[in-house]
C-alpha positions, 0 to 999 in steps of 0.5 A: 325779727320777723316780717311782720315786726319790720311793717311800721319801719319799712312801710314809709319806703313801699308806698307811693308817695303819688299814684302814677296812674292817677292822672290817666284814670282822673282823665278817662273818667272825665271822657266817659262823662263827656261821651255819656253826657253827648249821648245824653243830650243827643237823644233829648234833643231828638225827642227819640222815642223811648228814651227815659232820662234816668233810665238804667236800661241797657237799651236806652241808646240803641238809637245811637249805638246798636248792639253796643248800647251796654257796653255805652252804658258803663261810661255813666259811671265814670263819676265812680271812678272820681270818687273811688280814686278820691277815696283813696288818694285823700284818705292814705294819710288819716288811715295811716295815722289810725292803723299805724300810729303816724302823726297826724296830718293838719286839718288846716293844710288839708282844708286849704288843699281841698279849697285851692283844688276845687273852688277856683276852677269851679267859681271860673266856670260857673261864673262864664255859664251863669252869665252866659246862660242869663240864670243869674236873676232866675236863681236869686241870691239863695240859689246862688249862694247854694251854687257856688257853696257846693249846696245845690244838691239841696236846692235846685235852681236855675244855676244848678240847672246851668251846672248840673254835673256839679252835683258830684262836687256837693258830695265831694265837698261833704266828703272832704269835711267828713274825712277829717271829722271821721279821723277825729272820732277814730283816734279818739277811740281807737288810741284807747281801746286798740293797740295793734295795727292789724287790729285797727285795720280789720276794725276800719274794713268792718266799719267800711263793709257796714257803711258799704252796705248802708249806703247802697241801700240808701242809694237804692231807695232814692233811685235817680231823681232827675233834680240829682237831690243826692247826700253823701250817704247815698254815694258813700259806697262809690268811695269806699272801694278807694278807702279800703285800698287806702286802708290795706295800703302800708300793710300789702305794700311792703309785702309786694315790694319787689315780689315775684308775684306782685306783677301777676297778681297786677294782671289779675286784678285787671282781668277780674276788673274787665270781668266784672264790667262784663257781668255789669253790662249783662245784667238787665236794668232791673237789677238796680242794686247788683249793677251797683255792686258790680260797677263799684267793684269793678272801679275799685280793681281799676284802681287796684290793678295799676296800684298793684304794679307799683307796690311791687316795682314802682313803675306803671303800664305804659298806656297809663303813664305817658305825657297824653294821658298825664295832659288829659288827667291833669286837664279833667277837673276842667274837662268835667266842669265845662263839657256839658253847658256848650252841648246846649248850645251846640245841638241848635246847630247841627240836630238837623241830622239823624240821631247818630250824625247828630251824636257824632258831630257834637261829640267831636265839636264839644271835645274839642271846645271843652279841651281847648277851654279845659287847657285855658282853664289849667294855665290861667286858674288851675295850676296858678291854684295848685301852686299855693297848696302846702305839703301836708303829706310831706310826712305821709307814713314817715314816723311810726310807732313802735308798736307790735303788728 
């Protein structure tokens, strides 16, 4: 029996249940967003000449970072790391059900787990900040319903202004809904017209490529509206590198397990990630489309490198797997939800200094406040909610059909 014939039976052992580097990457993404927003809020508060909110000019932040301003701009795309992670982690089981014929995950369990993951913490933080900023009345019933219902991108209001960073959660929520719908359609069609797993994988990758191109065109057309009036179609491209990794995982992992070249491949992909980010930094802001392609591919490579290493030997680089990074990753959602609103309350008290000093003070104070608050949110709200999730992935890749690979 050749290696291809063994694939459906060996994949369960080769594919990891948990992405070890996931927590670290979440933590890094959250801190990137925090640093970026600290710079943006400082520049706006100080009325820095030449700064335009929403600009992708590599030199927009030169008053703070000087020659390192182009490198700093890359932090803006920390949200793309979140999107790529969601694309990988949430579609694995659904894709395996289509390509390998594994049992389809329970949609009700999936929905319950997604709701427990994002709703309790988001509602808790939103309530505190909306009350703190006296935004209940100005928002109106419709505005509050839109914000609490993950629809603020389509109905901008006072509460949405308080939780400006939550525009990404609206896109995430739409992605959560799209996954089982797309899975049901794919299973209904694929079960009848395709029998071989590799043929199904080819179809998945072709569809992802087409969706990537169309979504990039939609995002390029949308630009950067100040009210973040985005929809899933305009940001689907940012999820696709992670989805593609999830699609190829059950085919690639068994071949890399205990292989002699897996570690070298992981390092090579990490080098590719650095090269893509460097190329992104070198391009002018006017090359908007090319920069989007580069940054999404770089984020995909950032996920792929530690994932390939885990496929190979089950391990992870120590820098991504330690107590500090795990702690930060567990609280990354809280960090993302909390960090922005306190900045507006801190700046009037520390903004009498120059631009650089104001930024440093804001960054230090806001980071301290955010980490403390995120830890409390984790202990009081997030962890109790997560403990009520159901093991919908318990049978992930466990049962496969004996079909030709």
